[in-house]
C-alpha positions as CSV (number, residue, x, y, z in Angstrom):
1,M,65.3,124.0,180.8
2,Y,63.8,125.9,183.7
3,K,65.8,127.2,186.7
4,D,64.5,127.4,190.2
5,I,60.8,126.8,189.7
6,V,59.6,124.5,192.5
7,I,56.4,122.8,193.6
8,V,55.5,123.5,197.2
9,S,52.0,121.9,197.5
10,A,49.9,119.5,195.4
11,V,46.5,117.9,196.0
12,R,43.5,116.4,194.3
13,T,40.1,115.1,195.0
14,P,39.4,111.4,194.8
15,F,38.2,110.7,191.2
16,G,34.6,109.7,191.0
17,R,32.9,107.2,188.7
18,Y,30.5,108.5,186.0
19,C,27.3,109.3,187.9
20,G,29.1,108.2,191.1
21,S,29.8,109.8,194.4
22,L,30.7,113.2,193.0
23,K,27.8,113.5,190.5
24,E,26.0,116.2,192.4
25,Y,28.9,118.5,192.9
26,D,28.6,121.9,191.3
27,Y,31.4,122.3,188.8
28,F,32.9,125.4,190.5
29,D,32.5,123.9,194.0
30,L,34.3,120.7,192.8
31,G,37.3,122.7,191.5
32,A,37.4,124.9,194.6
33,L,38.1,121.9,196.8
34,P,41.7,121.3,195.9
35,M,42.3,124.9,195.0
36,K,41.6,125.9,198.6
37,E,43.3,122.8,200.1
38,V,46.5,123.3,198.2
39,L,47.0,126.7,199.9
40,E,45.8,125.6,203.4
41,R,48.2,122.7,203.5
42,V,51.2,125.0,203.5
43,H,49.5,128.0,205.2
44,V,49.9,130.3,202.2
45,P,47.3,133.1,202.0
46,G,45.5,133.6,198.7
47,D,47.0,137.0,198.2
48,Q,50.3,135.4,197.6
49,V,49.0,133.7,194.4
50,D,49.9,135.9,191.4
51,E,47.8,134.0,188.8
52,V,45.7,130.9,188.4
53,Y,45.8,128.7,185.2
54,W,42.9,126.2,185.1
55,G,42.1,123.3,182.8
56,V,38.5,123.6,181.6
57,G,37.4,121.4,178.7
58,D,33.7,121.7,178.8
59,T,31.7,124.7,180.1
60,S,28.3,123.1,179.3
61,V,28.4,121.5,182.8
62,C,28.7,124.9,184.3
63,K,25.7,126.9,185.6
64,D,26.7,129.6,183.2
65,V,27.3,127.8,180.0
66,Y,28.2,130.9,178.0
67,T,31.5,132.5,178.9
68,S,31.5,130.9,182.3
69,V,35.1,132.2,183.1
70,A,35.4,128.9,185.0
71,A,38.8,129.6,186.5
72,R,37.6,132.9,187.8
73,Q,34.5,131.5,189.4
74,T,36.4,128.6,190.9
75,L,39.1,130.8,192.5
76,L,36.4,133.0,194.0
77,K,34.6,129.9,195.4
78,A,38.0,128.8,196.8
79,G,38.4,132.1,198.7
80,L,41.2,133.7,196.7
81,P,41.1,137.4,196.5
82,P,39.0,138.9,193.7
83,E,42.1,140.7,192.4
84,T,43.7,137.3,191.3
85,P,44.0,137.1,187.5
86,S,43.1,133.7,186.0
87,V,43.0,131.9,182.7
88,S,40.7,129.0,181.7
89,I,42.5,126.6,179.3
90,D,40.9,124.1,176.9
91,K,43.4,121.6,175.5
92,A,41.2,118.6,176.4
93,C,43.2,116.0,178.4
94,V,46.4,118.1,178.2
95,S,44.8,121.1,179.9
96,A,46.0,120.8,183.5
97,M,49.6,120.0,182.5
98,S,49.6,122.9,180.1
99,A,48.2,125.0,183.0
100,V,51.4,124.4,184.9
101,H,53.5,124.9,181.8
102,Y,52.0,128.4,181.1
103,G,52.6,129.4,184.7
104,C,56.2,128.3,184.4
105,R,56.5,130.5,181.2
106,A,55.2,133.5,183.1
107,M,57.8,132.9,185.8
108,V,60.6,132.6,183.3
109,A,59.4,135.9,181.8
110,G,59.7,137.5,185.2
111,E,56.0,138.5,185.3
112,I,54.9,136.4,188.3
113,Q,56.4,134.5,191.2
114,T,53.6,132.2,192.3
115,A,50.8,130.3,190.5
116,I,48.2,127.6,190.9
117,G,47.8,125.2,188.0
118,G,45.3,122.4,187.7
119,G,41.8,121.8,186.5
120,A,38.4,120.1,187.0
121,T,36.0,117.9,185.1
122,S,32.5,116.7,185.7
123,F,31.4,114.2,183.2
124,S,28.4,113.3,185.4
125,Q,26.9,116.7,185.0
126,E,27.1,116.7,181.2
127,P,23.8,117.9,179.8
128,L,22.0,116.6,176.7
129,I,21.9,119.1,173.9
130,V,19.1,120.3,171.6
131,R,20.4,122.2,168.6
132,G,18.8,124.6,166.2
133,L,15.5,125.3,167.9
134,R,16.3,129.0,168.2
135,W,16.1,129.7,164.5
136,K,14.2,126.7,163.0
137,G,10.8,127.9,164.1
138,F,10.0,124.7,165.9
139,R,6.2,124.3,166.6
140,I,5.3,120.7,167.0
141,G,6.8,117.2,166.9
142,D,9.6,115.3,168.5
143,V,12.8,116.9,169.5
144,K,16.1,115.1,168.9
145,M,18.5,115.4,171.8
146,E,22.3,114.9,171.4
147,D,24.6,113.2,173.9
148,P,28.0,114.8,173.7
149,L,29.6,111.8,175.5
150,F,28.5,109.2,172.9
151,A,31.4,108.3,170.5
152,L,33.4,110.8,172.4
153,G,35.7,112.8,170.2
154,Y,35.2,115.5,167.5
155,K,32.4,115.8,165.0
156,D,34.6,116.4,162.0
157,F,37.1,113.7,163.0
158,N,37.0,110.0,164.1
159,P,36.2,109.2,167.7
160,V,39.5,109.1,169.6
161,S,39.0,105.4,170.3
162,V,38.9,104.6,166.6
163,D,42.1,106.5,165.8
164,T,43.8,104.8,168.8
165,D,42.6,101.4,167.6
166,D,44.1,102.1,164.1
167,V,47.4,103.3,165.4
168,A,47.7,100.3,167.8
169,T,47.1,98.0,164.8
170,E,49.8,99.8,162.9
171,Y,52.3,99.3,165.7
172,G,51.3,95.7,166.2
173,V,49.9,96.2,169.6
174,S,47.3,93.4,170.1
175,R,44.0,93.4,172.0
176,E,45.6,90.9,174.5
177,E,48.5,93.3,175.2
178,Q,46.0,96.1,175.8
179,D,44.0,94.0,178.2
180,E,47.1,92.9,180.0
181,W,48.2,96.5,180.5
182,A,44.7,97.4,181.8
183,L,44.9,94.6,184.3
184,R,48.4,95.7,185.3
185,S,47.0,99.2,185.9
186,H,44.4,97.9,188.3
187,Q,46.8,95.7,190.1
188,N,49.4,98.4,190.5
189,Y,46.8,100.8,191.7
190,G,45.5,98.3,194.3
191,Q,49.0,97.7,195.6
192,A,49.7,101.4,195.8
193,W,46.5,102.3,197.5
194,E,47.0,99.5,200.1
195,A,50.5,100.8,200.7
196,G,49.1,104.4,201.3
197,R,50.8,105.9,198.3
198,F,47.9,108.2,197.4
199,K,47.4,109.6,200.9
200,E,49.7,112.6,200.3
201,E,48.1,113.7,197.1
202,M,44.4,112.8,197.7
203,M,42.2,114.7,200.1
204,T,39.5,112.7,201.8
205,L,36.0,114.0,201.1
206,E,32.9,113.8,203.3
207,I,30.0,113.8,200.9
208,P,26.7,114.8,202.5
209,Q,23.7,112.5,201.9
210,K,20.0,113.4,201.9
211,R,19.5,110.7,204.5
212,G,22.0,109.1,206.9
213,E,25.7,109.8,207.5
214,P,28.0,111.4,205.0
215,V,29.8,109.1,202.6
216,I,33.6,109.1,203.1
217,L,35.4,109.0,199.8
218,D,39.2,108.2,200.1
219,I,39.7,106.0,197.0
220,D,39.3,106.5,193.3
221,E,36.1,104.9,192.3
222,Q,37.3,103.8,188.8
223,Y,39.5,101.1,190.5
224,R,38.3,97.5,189.9
225,K,39.6,95.1,192.6
226,D,38.0,92.2,190.7
227,A,39.6,93.0,187.3
228,S,40.8,89.9,185.5
229,M,41.9,88.9,182.0
230,E,38.8,86.8,181.7
231,R,36.5,89.7,182.5
232,L,38.5,92.0,180.2
233,A,38.5,89.5,177.3
234,G,34.7,89.2,177.4
235,L,34.2,92.9,176.6
236,P,33.3,93.9,173.0
237,G,35.2,96.5,171.1
238,I,33.7,100.0,171.3
239,Y,32.5,101.9,168.2
240,G,33.7,99.1,165.9
241,C,37.2,98.9,167.4
242,K,39.1,95.6,167.4
243,G,41.4,96.2,170.3
244,V,40.0,99.1,172.3
245,T,37.2,98.2,174.8
246,A,35.6,99.8,177.8
247,G,37.9,97.7,179.9
248,N,41.2,98.9,178.4
249,A,40.1,102.5,178.3
250,P,39.5,105.0,181.1
251,G,36.2,105.9,182.5
252,L,34.2,109.2,182.2
253,N,35.2,110.5,185.6
254,D,34.7,113.5,187.9
255,G,37.5,115.2,189.8
256,A,39.8,118.2,190.3
257,T,43.5,118.8,190.9
258,A,45.7,121.7,192.0
259,I,49.4,122.4,192.2
260,L,51.0,125.4,193.9
261,F,54.3,126.3,192.4
262,M,56.6,129.3,192.6
263,T,60.1,130.6,192.1
264,R,62.6,129.2,194.6
265,S,63.3,132.7,195.9
266,K,59.6,133.1,196.7
267,A,59.5,129.8,198.4
268,D,62.5,130.8,200.5
269,K,60.8,134.1,201.4
270,L,57.7,132.3,202.6
271,G,59.7,129.7,204.5
272,L,58.4,126.8,202.4
273,E,60.1,123.5,201.7
274,P,60.2,122.7,197.9
275,L,58.7,119.3,197.2
276,A,60.2,119.1,193.7
277,E,61.8,121.1,191.0
278,I,60.2,121.5,187.6
279,V,63.2,120.8,185.3
280,A,61.6,121.1,181.9
281,M,58.2,121.0,180.1
282,S,57.1,120.6,176.5
283,S,54.0,121.0,174.4
284,I,53.7,119.4,171.0
285,A,51.1,118.6,168.3
286,I,51.1,116.1,165.5
287,S,48.6,114.8,162.9
288,P,45.2,114.6,164.6
289,H,44.7,110.9,164.0
290,L,48.0,109.8,165.6
291,M,47.1,110.6,169.2
292,P,48.8,107.6,170.8
293,E,52.2,108.7,169.5
294,G,51.9,112.2,171.1
295,P,53.2,111.4,174.6
296,A,56.4,109.9,173.2
297,Y,57.3,113.0,171.2
298,A,56.4,115.3,174.1
299,A,58.4,113.2,176.6
300,M,61.5,113.0,174.4
301,K,61.4,116.8,173.9
302,A,61.1,117.4,177.6
303,V,64.0,115.1,178.3
304,E,66.1,116.8,175.7
305,R,65.3,120.2,177.1
306,G,66.4,119.0,180.5
307,G,69.7,117.8,179.1
308,L,69.1,114.2,180.1
309,S,68.4,110.9,178.5
310,L,65.7,108.3,179.1
311,D,68.3,106.3,181.1
312,D,68.4,109.1,183.6
313,I,64.7,108.8,184.4
314,N,63.8,106.8,187.5
315,F,60.2,106.2,186.4
316,M,57.5,107.6,184.2
317,E,53.8,107.9,183.8
318,I,52.2,108.0,180.3
319,N,48.5,108.7,180.8
320,E,46.3,105.7,179.9
321,A,43.9,107.6,177.7
322,F,43.7,104.0,176.4
323,A,46.0,101.1,177.2
324,A,47.3,101.5,173.7
325,V,48.8,104.9,174.4
326,P,51.6,103.9,176.8
327,L,52.1,100.8,174.7
328,V,52.5,102.7,171.5
329,S,54.5,105.6,173.0
330,T,57.0,103.3,174.7
331,L,57.6,101.5,171.4
332,L,58.2,104.8,169.7
333,M,60.5,106.0,172.5
334,A,62.5,102.7,172.1
335,D,62.7,103.1,168.3
336,K,60.3,100.1,168.0
337,D,62.8,97.8,169.8
338,K,60.6,95.6,171.8
339,E,63.2,94.7,174.4
340,K,63.9,98.4,175.1
341,A,60.2,99.1,175.2
342,K,59.8,96.4,177.7
343,A,62.4,97.9,179.9
344,L,60.7,101.3,179.7
345,R,57.4,99.8,180.5
346,E,58.7,98.3,183.7
347,K,59.3,101.8,185.1
348,T,56.1,103.2,183.7
349,N,52.7,103.7,185.5
350,I,53.9,101.9,188.5
351,N,51.0,103.2,190.6
352,G,48.5,102.6,187.8
353,S,47.1,105.4,185.6
354,A,43.8,106.6,184.1
355,I,42.4,103.1,183.5
356,S,42.4,102.4,187.3
357,I,42.6,105.9,188.8
358,G,40.1,107.5,186.5
359,H,40.4,110.3,183.9
360,P,38.6,113.6,184.6
361,N,40.3,114.8,181.5
362,T,41.1,118.4,182.1
363,A,42.3,117.6,185.6
364,S,44.5,114.6,184.8
365,G,47.7,116.3,183.7
366,A,48.3,117.8,187.1
367,R,47.6,114.5,188.7
368,L,50.5,112.9,186.8
369,I,52.9,115.5,188.1
370,M,51.9,115.2,191.7
371,N,51.9,111.4,191.8
372,L,55.3,111.2,190.3
373,M,56.6,113.9,192.7
374,Y,55.3,112.1,195.8
375,E,56.7,108.8,194.5
376,L,60.1,110.3,194.0
377,R,60.1,111.7,197.5
378,R,59.2,108.2,198.9
379,R,62.1,106.7,197.0
380,G,64.7,109.3,198.1
381,G,64.8,111.5,195.0
382,G,65.7,111.3,191.3
383,Y,64.0,112.3,188.1
384,A,60.5,111.4,186.9
385,L,58.7,112.1,183.6
386,G,55.0,112.5,183.0
387,A,53.4,112.7,179.5
388,I,49.8,113.0,178.4
389,C,47.9,113.3,175.1
390,G,44.6,114.8,174.1
391,G,42.8,117.3,172.0
392,L,43.3,116.0,168.4
393,A,46.8,114.7,169.1
394,Q,48.3,117.4,171.2
395,A,50.6,116.3,174.0
396,D,52.5,117.7,177.0
397,A,55.3,116.4,179.1
398,C,56.8,117.4,182.4
399,L,60.2,116.5,183.8
400,I,60.7,116.9,187.6
401,K,63.5,116.4,190.1
402,V,63.5,115.7,193.8
């Protein structure tokens, strides 16, 4: 359990659709947007940041593919002093939450007092790859290009969608349940956006156009107002899956997130109001094909570290890497008791999640934390729990208090 580590600012970009409004943003410029904004919101100069921990899953989208030191280039673009140390973290979808976790560890060790944690992803700028030409002596003929986004996952393992489909079947989670959860995600997001619940966390972007006025982006482009069970039911399974479809999975999204957190004594010294306390965090890993189970184990570990029980948690978010993930994880957290799982689900993903918000994967973990934090503040306080899986069945969780 942590003691006196607080969040003082948190912000993100709207999340863009694949090849949508953010498609032309340079990767470092995209990440610099919230990194700069998170400081400006509370008037903290960059020289007060001891370290930056940054989720970076794919450097092929960077101008400098080889050793891009993405965290370093991003913080320089954001205007932080060149003396600021940084770490680029690749734990796939877990990265941005782990970024906060590693900063907390450094604070507990007494090495730093202030950190920025977050991450950025640009699926839209993913290049096609040609392998082997350097040493194969290519002279003539066709060249085969590889799309890293096709059957997204790992070459020596199943696509993550296939493993998720298998685990969902094992837990008795039907295609219809997954579609119902996906529709619920869009409906919850729509209600939350109309109520202005994302205004505190989401910065509005003015996106210059080659012709005409700038485009104003103040909503996550993955959201589907016209989602329905009929539309979802009409979609085929992907990569041979029976239950997992493009409709009950997240999109390939662009976006960036940043959280400014520090020791309470540092916040007091700077005259900053803590927005939330980080009570406990956890990182776990399980068998690589069991990814949907990961958030459950991480969540239960964080709750135990915080000295609480699930009954103490006001609400949760389990990232919708697929609809099957929160459905499987809540069943596991409820010892497969369907009634208990139903009760857990009622307080889970109340503002939607990755299916409706989008999933720029190495940025998402920090988004969970900030959305839960702002929701707790709207409701007068309490405890909230976020959990996310990724990277061959790793998972992180974060327990916060307002």
